[in-house]
N, C-alpha and C positions, 0 to 999 in steps of 0.2 A: 404346143403353144402352153399351154396350162403352167408345166415347168419350168421355159424361160419366162415367164411375168412373173415367177414367183423369185426365181433368182436375179432379174431384174430391178426388182420392188425390194427383197430386201438386201440381196448386196451389194447392189450399185443405187440404191435410192430413188431410182425413178418410179415417175406415179403413174404404176400397169395395176390392171386388177384381173386374177384369177377367177375365172366363173366356174367355181367346182358346182357340185350340186344344192347344197346348200344357199351359195348368192344366190344360181338361179332361180330358185324356189323363191327365196325375199323378192328378186324383182319384180316376179310374176304375183306372188302372193299378194306382197303389199303394192302392187301396180307404179312399183317407184321407177322398175325400167323395164316394162314388158316385152318380152320377144320370145319367139320362137326355137331360137336358136341359142348358143353360149355367145357366141360372138357380135349378133344383136345386144343380148343381155347386158353385155361389156363396154358395147361403144355407146349406150342408154345410160350408164351407169356412170361411164365418163363424162357423161354429156352433163349430169345432173351433179353431181358428185364437185364442192370448189377444192378448187388450187390445194389448198392448206391441205385438205384432209383427206387428199387422195393416198397417199403413203399408209395410211392407215386403215381406212375404210373398209381395205380389205380382208382385215385382218380383224376389225369388228363384225362386218357381215357374216364371215365364216362363222364365228365363233356364239353370235346372235342364233344362227340360223343350226348350230349343230346344239345346242344348250335349252334352246326358248324355243324356236321357232320349228319344230321339229317336225319332220314329213308325218310320220301318224299318228300324232297325238301331243300336239301344240303345247305348250305353259302358256297361256295366254292370262291365265289371271295374274301372274308376277310379271309378264311383259308389259316395259317401260312404256310403249309406243303401241300397245294395246286398241288406242283410239286412232290410231291412224290405218288400223288395218283393215282392209277392204276385203277378205276371206270370209264372209259372214260364212261359209258350213262351220268354220273352225271357232270364231267366235262367239259363237250363239249358246 
């Protein structure tokens, strides 16, 4: 499913989202699209992301999760959306 969503998004320009560990973590940590499974997070993300941003949101979220909102040591001081973060254990 993940690979198919990436191919559909990148190669065919379809508005899909590949929920990997980074997007799953961001969806739950920021309470943007909480869910217990990647499929739930995907459905919730697609519900809240405006259609004009869906093609590129996939890449933005992955990069944010990979380089800023890391699992073990998030770089909160340099994060542009830290005021929206609800994950108090990491931001205090």
